[in-house]
Backbone as a printed PyTorch tensor [residue, N CA C, xyz], in Angstrom:
tensor([[[140.0390, 104.9060,  74.5420],
         [138.6020, 105.1250,  74.3800],
         [138.2400, 104.9690,  72.9050]],

        [[137.2270, 104.1680,  72.6330],
         [136.8000, 103.9140,  71.2670],
         [135.4150, 104.4690,  71.0630]],

        [[134.9920, 104.5290,  69.7880],
         [133.6550, 105.0400,  69.5120],
         [132.9090, 104.0960,  68.6100]],

        [[131.5760, 104.2150,  68.6480],
         [130.7170, 103.4080,  67.7830],
         [129.6300, 104.3190,  67.2510]],

        [[129.2050, 104.0910,  66.0350],
         [128.2280, 104.9650,  65.4070],
         [126.8050, 104.6350,  65.8350]],

        [[126.5980, 103.5080,  66.4940],
         [125.2610, 103.1370,  66.9310],
         [125.3590, 102.3610,  68.2240]],

        [[124.3100, 102.3810,  69.0570],
         [124.3690, 101.6600,  70.3260],
         [124.2080, 100.1540,  70.1790]],

        [[124.0310,  99.6570,  68.9590],
         [123.7570,  98.2240,  68.7720],
         [124.8910,  97.3500,  69.2510]],

        [[126.1310,  97.8510,  69.2200],
         [127.2760,  97.0370,  69.6070],
         [127.6820,  97.2390,  71.0590]],

        [[126.9380,  98.0200,  71.8270],
         [127.3460,  98.3240,  73.1890],
         [127.4380,  97.0740,  74.0550]],

        [[126.4730,  96.1760,  73.9620],
         [126.4670,  94.9830,  74.8120],
         [127.7440,  94.1740,  74.6180]],

        [[128.1870,  94.0270,  73.3910],
         [129.4090,  93.2870,  73.1120],
         [130.6360,  94.0330,  73.6220]],

        [[130.6130,  95.3440,  73.5140],
         [131.7970,  96.1220,  73.8400],
         [132.0330,  96.2770,  75.3310]],

        [[131.0140,  96.0690,  76.1400],
         [131.2060,  96.1500,  77.6000],
         [131.3140,  94.7670,  78.2060]],

        [[131.5600,  93.7740,  77.3910],
         [131.6650,  92.3890,  77.8600],
         [132.6480,  92.2960,  79.0290]],

        [[132.2100,  91.6700,  80.1090],
         [133.0640,  91.4890,  81.2770],
         [132.8080,  92.4970,  82.3670]],

        [[132.1120,  93.5930,  82.0660],
         [131.8270,  94.6050,  83.0790],
         [130.5420,  94.2530,  83.8230]],

        [[130.5930,  94.3010,  85.1410],
         [129.4130,  94.0130,  85.9620],
         [128.5350,  95.2490,  86.1150]],

        [[129.1570,  96.4240,  86.1200],
         [128.4350,  97.6790,  86.3100],
         [128.8590,  98.6770,  85.2470]],

        [[127.8740,  99.3120,  84.6180],
         [128.1160, 100.2510,  83.5220],
         [127.4060, 101.5590,  83.8280]],

        [[128.0920, 102.6650,  83.6130],
         [127.4800, 103.9850,  83.7500],
         [127.1860, 104.5200,  82.3650]],

        [[125.9340, 104.8650,  82.1170],
         [125.5030, 105.3930,  80.8230],
         [125.3310, 106.9030,  80.9570]],

        [[126.1790, 107.6500,  80.2650],
         [126.1500, 109.1120,  80.3200],
         [125.4960, 109.6480,  79.0560]],

        [[124.2700, 110.1320,  79.2010],
         [123.5350, 110.6750,  78.0630],
         [122.3910, 111.5330,  78.5800]],

        [[122.0440, 112.5850,  77.8270],
         [120.8720, 113.3750,  78.2140],
         [119.6330, 112.4790,  78.2690]],

        [[118.8330, 112.6950,  79.2880],
         [117.6420, 111.8710,  79.4600],
         [116.4680, 112.7700,  79.8110]],

        [[115.2850, 112.5260,  79.2070],
         [115.0040, 111.4550,  78.2520],
         [115.5330, 111.7810,  76.8620]],

        [[115.6970, 110.7260,  76.0680],
         [116.1710, 110.9050,  74.7130],
         [116.2020, 109.5820,  73.9930]],

        [[116.0980, 109.6220,  72.6720],
         [116.0450, 108.3910,  71.8910],
         [117.3460, 107.6070,  71.9940]],

        [[118.4850, 108.3090,  72.0240],
         [119.7620, 107.6080,  72.1410],
         [119.8420, 106.8660,  73.4680]],

        [[119.4160, 107.5270,  74.5150],
         [119.4320, 106.9290,  75.8470],
         [118.5580, 105.6840,  75.8830]],

        [[117.3750, 105.7540,  75.2820],
         [116.4510, 104.6210,  75.2580],
         [117.0330, 103.4480,  74.4750]],

        [[117.6680, 103.7370,  73.3420],
         [118.2300, 102.6740,  72.5110],
         [119.4060, 101.9920,  73.2140]],

        [[120.2410, 102.7900,  73.8710],
         [121.3590, 102.2070,  74.6040],
         [120.8570, 101.3310,  75.7410]],

        [[119.8000, 101.7890,  76.4170],
         [119.2190, 101.0090,  77.5130],
         [118.7300,  99.6540,  77.0060]],

        [[118.0070,  99.6630,  75.8980],
         [117.4910,  98.4150,  75.3310],
         [118.6330,  97.4770,  74.9610]],

        [[119.6990,  98.0410,  74.4240],
         [120.8430,  97.2130,  74.0320],
         [121.5110,  96.5830,  75.2550]],

        [[121.6770,  97.3620,  76.3170],
         [122.3390,  96.8590,  77.5140],
         [121.4470,  95.9340,  78.3300]],

        [[120.1470,  95.9400,  78.0480],
         [119.2410,  95.0030,  78.7120],
         [119.1100,  93.6910,  77.9550]],

        [[119.7210,  93.6050,  76.7930],
         [119.6520,  92.3720,  76.0010],
         [121.0640,  91.8790,  75.7150]],

        [[121.7340,  91.4440,  76.7640],
         [123.0940,  90.9200,  76.6140],
         [123.0790,  89.5680,  75.9230]],

        [[121.9390,  88.8910,  76.0030],
         [121.7320,  87.6240,  75.3100],
         [120.2880,  87.6200,  74.8300]],

        [[119.7710,  86.5010,  74.4060],
         [118.3800,  86.4460,  73.9770],
         [117.4620,  86.7580,  75.1660]],

        [[116.4370,  87.5880,  74.9740],
         [115.5540,  87.9380,  76.0930],
         [114.9890,  86.7370,  76.8270]],

        [[114.6680,  85.6840,  76.1230],
         [114.1040,  84.5000,  76.7690],
         [115.0850,  83.8570,  77.7480]],

        [[116.3620,  84.1970,  77.6130],
         [117.3920,  83.6630,  78.4990],
         [117.7940,  84.6630,  79.5760]],

        [[116.9700,  85.6760,  79.7650],
         [117.3020,  86.7320,  80.7210],
         [116.1960,  86.9270,  81.7520]],

        [[116.6200,  87.3980,  82.9240],
         [115.7240,  87.9000,  83.9530],
         [116.0700,  89.3660,  84.1390]],

        [[115.0890,  90.2430,  84.0150],
         [115.3270,  91.6870,  83.9440],
         [114.7300,  92.3910,  85.1490]],

        [[115.5320,  93.2640,  85.7690],
         [115.0490,  94.1120,  86.8500],
         [115.2270,  95.5690,  86.4430]],

        [[114.1440,  96.3210,  86.4800],
         [114.1670,  97.7360,  86.1230],
         [113.7810,  98.5710,  87.3360]],

        [[114.6940,  99.4540,  87.7380],
         [114.4260, 100.3920,  88.8320],
         [114.1870, 101.7590,  88.2040]],

        [[112.9850, 102.2920,  88.3530],
         [112.6540, 103.5350,  87.6700],
         [112.3230, 104.6480,  88.6590]],

        [[112.9830, 105.7780,  88.4490],
         [112.7210, 106.9690,  89.2430],
         [112.0330, 108.0290,  88.3890]],

        [[112.1040, 107.8700,  87.0900],
         [111.6170, 108.9060,  86.1730],
         [110.4330, 108.4750,  85.3260]],

        [[110.0480, 107.1990,  85.3970],
         [108.9510, 106.7060,  84.5760],
         [108.0200, 105.8480,  85.4240]],

        [[106.8080, 105.6650,  84.9290],
         [105.9080, 104.7130,  85.5560],
         [106.2990, 103.2960,  85.1440]],

        [[105.8100, 102.3340,  85.8970],
         [106.0710, 100.9400,  85.5410],
         [105.5040, 100.6240,  84.1700]],

        [[104.3300, 101.1400,  83.8720],
         [103.7190, 100.8750,  82.5780],
         [104.5530, 101.4580,  81.4470]],

        [[105.1260, 102.6370,  81.6680],
         [105.9870, 103.2330,  80.6490],
         [107.2270, 102.3860,  80.4100]],

        [[107.7410, 101.7620,  81.4590],
         [108.9070, 100.8870,  81.2830],
         [108.5460,  99.6650,  80.4440]],

        [[107.3650,  99.1250,  80.6820],
         [106.9050,  97.9910,  79.8760],
         [106.7280,  98.4190,  78.4170]],

        [[106.1180,  99.5520,  78.2020],
         [105.9010, 100.0480,  76.8360],
         [107.2180, 100.3190,  76.1330]],

        [[108.1990, 100.8230,  76.8800],
         [109.5120, 101.0700,  76.2900],
         [110.1730,  99.7670,  75.8730]],

        [[110.0230,  98.7410,  76.6970],
         [110.5590,  97.4170,  76.3240],
         [109.9040,  96.9540,  75.0250]],

        [[108.5870,  97.0510,  74.9520],
         [107.8600,  96.6000,  73.7630],
         [108.2750,  97.3880,  72.5120]],

        [[108.5980,  98.6610,  72.6870],
         [108.9800,  99.5040,  71.5590],
         [110.3070,  99.0810,  70.9560]],

        [[111.2420,  98.7000,  71.8060],
         [112.6110,  98.4450,  71.3410],
         [112.9810,  96.9680,  71.2450]],

        [[112.2330,  96.1010,  71.9300],
         [112.6120,  94.6890,  72.0000],
         [111.3970,  93.8320,  71.6710]],

        [[111.5530,  92.9190,  70.7420],
         [110.4290,  92.1310,  70.2420],
         [109.9800,  91.0370,  71.1980]],

        [[110.9280,  90.4800,  71.9410],
         [110.6370,  89.2980,  72.7550],
         [110.6330,  89.6520,  74.2400]],

        [[109.6990,  89.0680,  74.9790],
         [109.5920,  89.3020,  76.4200],
         [110.6180,  88.4310,  77.1480]],

        [[111.2240,  88.9510,  78.2440],
         [112.2050,  88.1410,  78.9750],
         [111.5440,  87.0080,  79.7510]],

        [[112.3600,  86.1000,  80.2690],
         [111.8240,  85.0000,  81.0600],
         [111.1040,  85.5200,  82.3010]],

        [[111.6030,  86.6110,  82.8640],
         [110.9810,  87.2220,  84.0360],
         [111.3680,  88.6900,  84.0590]],

        [[110.4190,  89.5510,  84.4560],
         [110.7340,  90.9580,  84.6170],
         [110.1900,  91.4630,  85.9470]],

        [[111.0330,  92.2200,  86.6480],
         [110.6200,  92.9070,  87.8520],
         [110.8100,  94.4020,  87.6580]],

        [[109.8800,  95.1930,  88.1540],
         [109.9830,  96.6450,  88.0730],
         [109.7940,  97.2160,  89.4650]],

        [[110.7240,  98.0830,  89.8810],
         [110.5980,  98.8040,  91.1350],
         [110.3350, 100.2560,  90.7910]],

        [[109.1610, 100.7330,  91.1530],
         [108.7440, 102.0950,  90.8370],
         [108.8330, 102.9540,  92.0930]],

        [[109.4120, 104.1410,  91.9780],
         [109.6440, 104.9680,  93.1580],
         [108.8960, 106.2900,  93.0860]],

        [[108.7180, 106.8850,  94.2590],
         [108.1880, 108.2300,  94.3580],
         [106.8010, 108.3920,  93.7850]],

        [[106.6030, 109.4920,  93.0620],
         [105.2890, 109.8040,  92.5150],
         [104.8430, 108.7860,  91.4820]],

        [[105.7800, 107.9730,  90.9920],
         [105.4420, 107.0140,  89.9660],
         [104.9380, 105.6950,  90.5390]],

        [[104.8320, 105.6010,  91.8650],
         [104.3070, 104.3710,  92.4490],
         [102.8420, 104.1730,  92.1330]],

        [[102.1650, 105.2160,  91.6580],
         [100.7540, 105.0810,  91.3170],
         [100.5240, 104.0110,  90.2530]],

        [[101.5650, 103.7280,  89.4650],
         [101.4190, 102.7370,  88.4030],
         [101.6550, 101.3200,  88.9000]],

        [[102.0910, 101.1900,  90.1360],
         [102.5390,  99.8780,  90.5960],
         [101.4100,  98.8680,  90.6810]],

        [[100.1790,  99.3430,  90.8920],
         [ 99.0690,  98.4020,  90.9860],
         [ 98.2560,  98.3380,  89.6970]],

        [[ 98.6970,  99.0790,  88.6840],
         [ 97.9490,  99.1270,  87.4300],
         [ 98.3810,  98.0010,  86.5150]],

        [[ 97.4220,  97.4330,  85.8080],
         [ 97.7710,  96.4650,  84.7860],
         [ 98.1820,  97.2080,  83.5290]],

        [[ 99.0450,  96.6230,  82.7440],
         [ 99.5090,  97.2790,  81.5410],
         [ 98.4380,  97.2430,  80.4720]],

        [[ 98.5680,  98.1630,  79.5200],
         [ 97.5370,  98.2820,  78.5010],
         [ 97.6050,  97.1720,  77.4660]],

        [[ 98.7610,  96.5310,  77.3630],
         [ 98.9020,  95.4500,  76.3950],
         [ 98.3100,  94.1710,  76.9680]],

        [[ 97.3060,  93.6320,  76.3050],
         [ 96.5860,  92.4930,  76.8560],
         [ 97.4890,  91.2810,  77.0910]],

        [[ 98.5040,  91.0900,  76.2230],
         [ 99.3210,  89.8870,  76.3710],
         [100.1480,  89.9030,  77.6420]],

        [[100.3170,  91.0920,  78.2440],
         [101.1030,  91.1460,  79.4670],
         [100.3280,  90.6600,  80.6830]],

        [[ 99.0400,  90.4320,  80.5260],
         [ 98.2590,  89.9130,  81.6390],
         [ 98.7280,  88.5230,  82.0420]],

        [[ 99.3690,  87.8330,  81.1180],
         [ 99.8680,  86.4980,  81.4230],
         [101.3900,  86.4490,  81.4260]],

        [[102.0470,  87.5940,  81.2660],
         [103.4990,  87.6050,  81.2370],
         [104.0540,  87.5790,  82.6620]],

        [[105.3010,  87.0900,  82.8430],
         [105.9230,  87.0390,  84.1700],
         [106.4170,  88.4280,  84.5920]],

        [[105.5140,  89.2480,  85.0850],
         [105.8270,  90.6240,  85.4560],
         [105.4420,  90.8550,  86.9160]],

        [[106.4090,  91.3610,  87.6990],
         [106.1490,  91.6810,  89.1000],
         [106.5700,  93.1180,  89.3560]],

        [[105.6800,  93.9080,  89.9690],
         [105.9420,  95.3190,  90.2100],
         [105.8860,  95.6000,  91.7030]],

        [[106.9070,  96.3130,  92.1980],
         [106.9400,  96.7310,  93.5880],
         [107.0860,  98.2520,  93.6460]],

        [[106.6670,  98.8460,  94.7560],
         [106.6950, 100.2870,  94.8810],
         [107.4950, 100.7350,  96.0980]],

        [[108.2450, 101.8220,  95.9150],
         [108.9250, 102.5080,  97.0080],
         [108.3670, 103.9260,  97.0180]],

        [[107.6570, 104.2990,  98.0730],
         [106.9610, 105.5930,  98.0540],
         [107.8960, 106.7810,  98.1630]],

        [[109.0430, 106.6040,  98.8210],
         [109.9700, 107.7060,  99.0540],
         [111.2750, 107.4470,  98.3120]],

        [[111.6160, 108.2560,  97.3050],
         [112.8740, 108.0360,  96.5630],
         [114.1140, 108.1650,  97.4440]],

        [[113.9870, 108.8520,  98.5660],
         [115.1270, 108.9950,  99.4710],
         [115.3500, 107.7550, 100.3360]],

        [[114.4180, 106.8170, 100.2990],
         [114.5080, 105.6050, 101.1170],
         [115.4130, 104.5780, 100.4380]],

        [[116.6990, 104.8280, 100.4740],
         [117.6350, 103.9050,  99.8320],
         [117.6840, 102.5640, 100.5520]],

        [[117.4350, 102.5660, 101.8600],
         [117.3990, 101.3030, 102.5840],
         [116.2620, 100.4260, 102.0670]],

        [[115.0750, 101.0080, 101.9350],
         [113.9420, 100.2610, 101.4030],
         [114.1720,  99.8170,  99.9750]],

        [[114.7980, 100.6760,  99.1860],
         [115.0920, 100.3150,  97.7950],
         [116.0650,  99.1520,  97.7480]],

        [[117.0990,  99.2060,  98.5770],
         [118.0750,  98.1280,  98.6000],
         [117.4580,  96.8040,  99.0260]],

        [[116.5700,  96.8520, 100.0250],
         [115.8980,  95.6280, 100.4890],
         [115.0370,  95.0450,  99.3650]],

        [[114.3280,  95.9070,  98.6460],
         [113.4670,  95.4280,  97.5650],
         [114.2790,  94.8170,  96.4340]],

        [[115.3870,  95.4470,  96.0900],
         [116.2680,  94.8900,  95.0560],
         [116.7930,  93.5370,  95.5080]],

        [[117.2410,  93.4460,  96.7480],
         [117.7710,  92.1820,  97.2650],
         [116.7100,  91.0890,  97.2920]],

        [[115.4650,  91.4790,  97.5270],
         [114.3760,  90.4950,  97.5190],
         [114.2230,  89.8780,  96.1370]],

        [[114.2430,  90.7290,  95.1130],
         [114.1720,  90.2040,  93.7450],
         [115.3610,  89.2780,  93.4570]],

        [[116.5590,  89.7110,  93.8090],
         [117.7450,  88.9160,  93.5220],
         [117.7060,  87.5770,  94.2570]],

        [[117.2180,  87.5880,  95.4780],
         [117.1220,  86.3400,  96.2450],
         [116.1090,  85.3850,  95.6130]],

        [[114.9870,  85.9400,  95.1530],
         [113.9700,  85.1040,  94.5080],
         [114.5070,  84.4870,  93.2180]],

        [[115.4270,  85.1790,  92.5690],
         [115.9590,  84.7180,  91.2840],
         [117.2600,  83.9470,  91.4140]],

        [[117.7020,  83.7150,  92.6340],
         [119.0280,  83.1330,  92.8580],
         [119.2010,  81.7730,  92.1790]],

        [[118.1260,  81.0020,  92.1100],
         [118.2340,  79.6430,  91.5520],
         [117.8640,  79.5860,  90.0710]],

        [[117.5660,  80.7250,  89.4840],
         [117.2130,  80.7360,  88.0670],
         [118.4660,  80.6240,  87.2170]],

        [[118.3330,  80.0350,  86.0490],
         [119.4790,  79.8420,  85.1750],
         [119.7140,  81.0340,  84.2500]],

        [[118.7300,  81.9060,  84.1410],
         [118.8580,  83.0180,  83.2080],
         [119.8640,  84.0730,  83.7010]],

        [[120.4170,  84.8010,  82.7390],
         [121.2770,  85.9430,  83.0410],
         [120.4280,  87.0630,  83.6490]],

        [[120.8660,  87.6100,  84.7730],
         [120.1630,  88.7390,  85.3910],
         [120.7600,  90.0410,  84.8630]],

        [[119.9030,  90.9100,  84.3550],
         [120.3290,  92.2360,  83.9060],
         [119.4760,  93.2810,  84.6250]],

        [[120.1060,  94.3950,  84.9610],
         [119.4590,  95.4110,  85.7830],
         [119.6390,  96.7790,  85.1460]],

        [[118.5860,  97.5820,  85.1890],
         [118.6570,  98.9770,  84.7610],
         [118.2020,  99.8620,  85.9200]],

        [[118.9740, 100.9140,  86.2010],
         [118.5680, 101.9360,  87.1720],
         [118.4460, 103.2530,  86.4160]],

        [[117.2220, 103.7400,  86.3100],
         [116.9440, 104.9370,  85.4960],
         [116.1670, 105.9410,  86.3540]],

        [[116.8420, 106.9170,  86.9330],
         [118.2480, 107.1680,  86.7360],
         [118.8310, 107.7480,  88.0220]],

        [[120.1640, 107.8580,  88.0500],
         [120.8300, 108.4090,  89.2170],
         [120.5980, 109.9060,  89.3560]],

        [[120.3410, 110.5850,  88.2550],
         [120.1500, 112.0360,  88.2930],
         [118.9990, 112.4630,  89.2020]],

        [[117.7920, 111.9260,  89.0750],
         [116.7370, 112.3180,  90.0100],
         [116.9780, 111.8360,  91.4360]],

        [[117.6770, 110.7060,  91.6000],
         [117.9820, 110.2510,  92.9560],
         [118.8360, 111.2770,  93.6940]],

        [[119.7060, 111.9500,  92.9550],
         [120.5740, 112.9600,  93.5780],
         [119.8090, 114.2180,  93.9630]],

        [[118.5470, 114.2910,  93.6110],
         [117.7080, 115.3750,  94.1010],
         [117.1660, 115.0590,  95.4980]],

        [[117.2410, 113.7920,  95.9060],
         [116.6880, 113.3560,  97.1810],
         [117.7580, 112.9630,  98.1930]],

        [[118.9100, 112.4980,  97.7260],
         [119.9850, 112.0900,  98.6340],
         [121.2860, 112.7330,  98.1770]],

        [[122.2190, 112.8980,  99.1130],
         [123.4840, 113.5230,  98.7280],
         [124.4010, 112.5080,  98.0510]],

        [[125.4400, 113.0100,  97.4340],
         [126.3340, 112.1710,  96.6360],
         [127.0180, 111.1130,  97.4780]],

        [[127.4510, 111.4930,  98.6760],
         [128.1510, 110.5300,  99.5370],
         [127.2650, 109.3390,  99.8810]],

        [[126.0270, 109.6310, 100.2180],
         [125.0980, 108.5450, 100.5710],
         [124.8040, 107.6620,  99.3670]],

        [[124.5950, 108.2740,  98.2100],
         [124.3290, 107.4950,  96.9980],
         [125.5310, 106.6380,  96.6460]],

        [[126.7340, 107.1810,  96.7970],
         [127.9490, 106.4260,  96.4920],
         [128.0350, 105.1720,  97.3550]],

        [[127.7900, 105.3290,  98.6580],
         [127.8550, 104.1670,  99.5640],
         [126.8010, 103.1360,  99.1860]],

        [[125.6110, 103.5980,  98.8640],
         [124.5200, 102.6950,  98.4720],
         [124.9000, 101.9100,  97.2170]],

        [[125.3970, 102.5910,  96.2080],
         [125.7520, 101.9290,  94.9530],
         [126.9270, 100.9750,  95.1350]],

        [[127.8620, 101.3400,  96.0010],
         [129.0110, 100.4680,  96.2610],
         [128.5520,  99.1130,  96.7900]],

        [[127.6480,  99.1350,  97.7640],
         [127.1150,  97.8910,  98.3320],
         [126.2690,  97.1520,  97.2960]],

        [[125.4640,  97.9000,  96.5550],
         [124.5720,  97.2930,  95.5730],
         [125.3540,  96.5810,  94.4790]],

        [[126.3940,  97.2200,  93.9740],
         [127.1850,  96.6230,  92.9000],
         [127.8910,  95.3570,  93.3900]],

        [[128.3500,  95.3570,  94.6220],
         [128.9490,  94.1320,  95.1770],
         [127.9230,  93.0060,  95.2280]],

        [[126.6710,  93.3520,  95.5400],
         [125.5970,  92.3550,  95.5510],
         [125.3680,  91.8110,  94.1480]],

        [[125.3740,  92.6850,  93.1480],
         [125.2170,  92.2400,  91.7690],
         [126.3510,  91.2860,  91.3800]],

        [[127.5520,  91.6070,  91.7960],
         [128.7010,  90.7730,  91.4520],
         [128.5670,  89.3710,  92.0030]],

        [[128.0370,  89.2480,  93.2310],
         [127.9170,  87.9220,  93.8320],
         [126.9240,  87.0410,  93.0880]],

        [[126.0200,  87.6750,  92.3280],
         [125.0140,  86.9010,  91.5940],
         [125.2420,  86.9610,  90.0870]],

        [[126.4130,  87.4380,  89.6830],
         [126.7670,  87.5260,  88.2650],
         [125.7400,  88.3380,  87.4730]],

        [[125.1120,  89.3140,  88.1360],
         [124.1930,  90.2090,  87.4360],
         [124.9820,  91.3180,  86.7600]],

        [[124.4400,  91.8190,  85.6580],
         [125.0530,  92.9460,  84.9450],
         [124.0910,  94.1220,  85.0230]],

        [[124.5590,  95.2280,  85.5890],
         [123.6960,  96.3770,  85.8140],
         [124.2340,  97.6020,  85.1090]],

        [[123.3210,  98.4240,  84.5990],
         [123.7410,  99.7320,  84.0930],
         [122.9230, 100.8250,  84.7630]],

        [[123.5750, 101.9610,  84.9380],
         [123.0120, 103.0910,  85.6600],
         [123.0360, 104.3200,  84.7570]],

        [[121.8850, 104.9350,  84.5630],
         [121.8040, 106.1240,  83.7200],
         [122.1410, 107.3710,  84.5400]],

        [[122.8120, 108.3180,  83.8820],
         [123.1280, 109.5980,  84.5040],
         [123.1680, 110.6580,  83.4010]],

        [[122.4980, 111.7710,  83.6370],
         [122.5380, 112.8830,  82.6880],
         [123.7290, 113.7610,  83.0440]],

        [[124.8060, 113.7330,  82.2570],
         [126.0070, 114.4930,  82.6170],
         [125.7870, 116.0000,  82.5770]],

        [[124.7750, 116.4450,  81.8540],
         [124.5040, 117.8830,  81.7670],
         [123.8960, 118.4260,  83.0580]],

        [[123.4140, 117.5270,  83.9180],
         [122.7650, 117.9490,  85.1570],
         [123.7150, 117.9530,  86.3500]],

        [[124.9790, 117.5840,  86.1370],
         [125.9200, 117.4490,  87.2510],
         [127.2650, 118.0520,  86.8970]],

        [[128.0210, 118.4030,  87.9250],
         [129.3710, 118.8970,  87.6700],
         [130.3100, 117.7260,  87.4070]],

        [[131.4900, 118.0550,  86.9130],
         [132.4440, 117.0180,  86.5170],
         [132.8780, 116.1710,  87.7080]],

        [[132.9720, 116.7650,  88.8900],
         [133.3870, 116.0130,  90.0710],
         [132.3900, 114.9130,  90.4050]],

        [[131.0970, 115.2330,  90.3260],
         [130.0640, 114.2290,  90.5970],
         [130.1690, 113.0690,  89.6270]],

        [[130.3120, 113.3850,  88.3510],
         [130.4300, 112.3490,  87.3360],
         [131.6690, 111.4940,  87.5870]],

        [[132.7720, 112.1280,  87.9000],
         [134.0190, 111.3930,  88.1360],
         [133.9190, 110.4730,  89.3440]],

        [[133.2590, 110.9330,  90.3920],
         [133.1030, 110.1060,  91.6000],
         [132.2640, 108.8660,  91.2980]],

        [[131.1660, 109.0360,  90.5930],
         [130.3170, 107.8850,  90.2680],
         [131.0020, 106.9500,  89.2720]],

        [[131.8580, 107.4940,  88.4380],
         [132.5970, 106.6630,  87.4770],
         [133.4960, 105.6670,  88.1920]],

        [[133.9700, 106.0200,  89.3680],
         [134.8670, 105.1290,  90.1170],
         [134.2020, 103.8050,  90.4920]],

        [[132.8700, 103.7830,  90.5090],
         [132.1450, 102.5970,  90.9620],
         [132.0140, 101.5160,  89.8950]],

        [[132.1510, 101.8760,  88.6450],
         [131.7610, 100.9810,  87.5520],
         [132.9600, 100.4400,  86.7900]],

        [[132.6950,  99.3830,  86.0130],
         [133.7400,  98.7790,  85.2050],
         [133.7870,  99.3060,  83.7970]],

        [[132.7590, 100.0450,  83.3790],
         [132.7270, 100.6030,  82.0310],
         [131.8400, 101.8430,  82.0330]],

        [[132.2210, 102.8200,  81.2120],
         [131.4240, 104.0280,  81.0380],
         [131.0520, 104.1510,  79.5630]],

        [[129.7700, 104.3100,  79.3110],
         [129.2590, 104.4890,  77.9540],
         [128.7680, 105.9270,  77.8540]],

        [[129.3380, 106.6900,  76.9320],
         [129.0390, 108.1250,  76.8700],
         [128.6630, 108.5540,  75.4640]],

        [[127.5910, 109.3200,  75.3660],
         [127.1510, 109.8740,  74.0870],
         [127.9110, 111.1610,  73.8390]],

        [[128.6430, 111.2350,  72.7050],
         [129.4190, 112.4410,  72.4310],
         [128.6020, 113.4370,  71.6130]],

        [[129.2240, 114.5750,  71.2770],
         [128.5170, 115.6660,  70.6000],
         [128.0530, 115.2870,  69.2030]],

        [[128.6750, 114.2690,  68.6170],
         [128.3140, 113.8260,  67.2740],
         [127.2180, 112.7540,  67.2810]],

        [[126.7570, 112.3860,  68.4600],
         [125.7420, 111.3310,  68.5570],
         [126.3190, 109.9440,  68.4910]],

        [[127.6450, 109.8150,  68.6770],
         [128.3060, 108.5140,  68.7090],
         [128.5310, 108.0820,  70.1560]],

        [[128.5550, 106.7820,  70.3490],
         [128.7950, 106.2400,  71.6820],
         [130.2590, 105.9410,  71.8820]],

        [[130.8020, 106.3800,  73.0110],
         [132.1650, 106.0890,  73.3690],
         [132.1740, 105.2020,  74.6130]],

        [[133.0370, 104.1990,  74.5880],
         [133.1100, 103.2600,  75.6940],
         [134.4940, 103.3530,  76.3300]],

        [[134.5140, 103.5940,  77.6220],
         [135.7690, 103.6150,  78.3730],
         [135.7200, 102.5020,  79.3920]],

        [[136.6160, 101.5580,  79.2660],
         [136.5770, 100.3610,  80.1250],
         [137.9530, 100.0530,  80.6790]]])
């Protein structure tokens, strides 16, 4: 296990991993910076980005991208769940996004993993012929575990990650380790190829 003093090198250090688990208190600036880094594995213009949000509105996800990343990706999709679906039909406050390639879908029930999986697969199928690198963020597994049990979430993620692998997509999943016992964290760790963890000193550790 190695450490880094900043999340800027995370994308390079997880090279080759299809699925990454990000362990950090959320919300938080470190978590946001790591997310931005893992969503920019290459130049944004060469990427297609899918963001699945359980804790933020779609508009907040767009604003977070603008805060941390200067360039808009070739295509962005946002899946907003639960109470945050209210933002799914709203236009973003930034005028330039009115012409940006942004598509937002809503899942009204966070416990509807079947519907979520179908929506994710729809995006992936639409992007199958695109040349850009597909990157995915799921933010976060912690609130999902308030709606579904660990066994069900594990099965869902297992199938989902296999789907990402078939399309050479790179996905990272946020989890607040302070909200779960060690067994839960260890079980979810089994699904991924790399774990990125914020330590007590504010440094990132990568286990791959």
